[in-house]
C-alpha positions in Angstrom: -291.9 49.2 -3.0 -288.9 51.1 -4.3 -288.5 53.4 -7.2 -285.3 53.9 -9.1 -285.1 56.7 -11.6 -282.9 56.7 -14.8 -280.3 59.4 -14.9 -277.4 60.3 -17.2 -273.9 60.5 -15.7 -272.4 64.0 -16.4 -269.3 63.8 -14.1 -267.3 61.1 -12.2 -265.0 61.7 -9.2 -262.8 58.8 -8.4 -260.9 58.8 -5.1 -261.5 55.4 -3.5 -264.0 52.7 -4.8 -265.9 52.9 -1.5 -266.6 56.7 -1.8 -266.5 57.4 -5.6 -269.3 59.6 -6.7 -270.9 60.9 -9.9 -273.0 63.8 -10.8 -276.1 62.7 -12.7 -278.8 64.6 -14.6 -282.3 63.9 -13.5 -284.5 65.7 -15.9 -282.5 68.9 -15.7 -281.6 68.6 -12.0 -278.1 67.7 -11.1 -277.5 65.4 -8.1 -274.4 63.8 -6.7 -274.7 60.0 -6.1 -272.6 57.2 -4.9 -271.2 54.9 -7.6 -269.8 52.4 -5.1 -272.2 49.7 -6.5 -271.3 50.4 -10.1 -267.6 51.5 -10.2 -267.4 50.9 -14.0 -269.7 53.8 -14.9 -268.4 56.6 -17.2 -269.6 60.0 -18.2 -272.5 59.6 -20.7 -273.7 56.3 -19.1 -277.2 55.9 -17.8 -277.8 54.5 -14.3 -280.8 53.7 -12.1 -280.7 56.0 -9.0 -282.4 55.2 -5.7 -281.8 57.2 -2.5 -278.5 58.6 -3.6 -277.0 55.5 -5.0 -276.5 54.4 -8.6 -277.7 50.8 -8.5 -276.8 49.6 -12.0 -276.0 50.8 -15.5 -278.7 50.6 -18.1 -278.8 51.3 -21.9 -279.8 54.7 -23.2 -282.8 53.1 -24.9 -284.0 51.5 -21.6 -283.5 54.8 -19.8 -285.5 56.8 -22.5 -288.3 54.2 -22.5 -288.6 54.3 -18.7 -288.6 58.1 -18.6 -291.3 58.1 -21.4 -293.5 55.7 -19.4 -293.0 57.7 -16.2 -294.0 60.9 -18.0 -297.1 59.1 -19.4 -298.0 57.9 -15.9 -297.7 61.5 -14.6 -299.9 62.8 -17.4 -302.6 60.2 -16.7 -302.5 60.9 -12.9 -302.8 64.6 -13.6 -305.8 64.0 -15.8 -307.4 61.7 -13.2 -306.8 64.2 -10.4 -308.1 67.0 -12.5 -311.3 65.0 -13.2 -311.6 64.1 -9.5 -311.4 67.8 -8.6 -314.2 68.6 -11.1 -316.4 65.8 -9.7 -315.7 66.8 -6.0 -316.5 70.5 -6.4 -320.0 71.5 -5.2 -322.3 72.8 -7.8 
């Protein structure tokens, strides 16, 4: 299974379509990614990023909804792990 993360494009560098890159914001962390698969992206667009590649462009609404769901999953897992720790500790 693969996981692609929504990210906002903050900078685009165009040299050659095969090697063009963008800097994206992933929750406050900036990363450079290849935009060879989505050459039409512009600053401000949202893209799905997987292993250093922007796979496709998505709407801001879809990106925000996905990020909200991922945050909720993280919260639930944290709660579950916290409960598991309490149960697993010897009395």
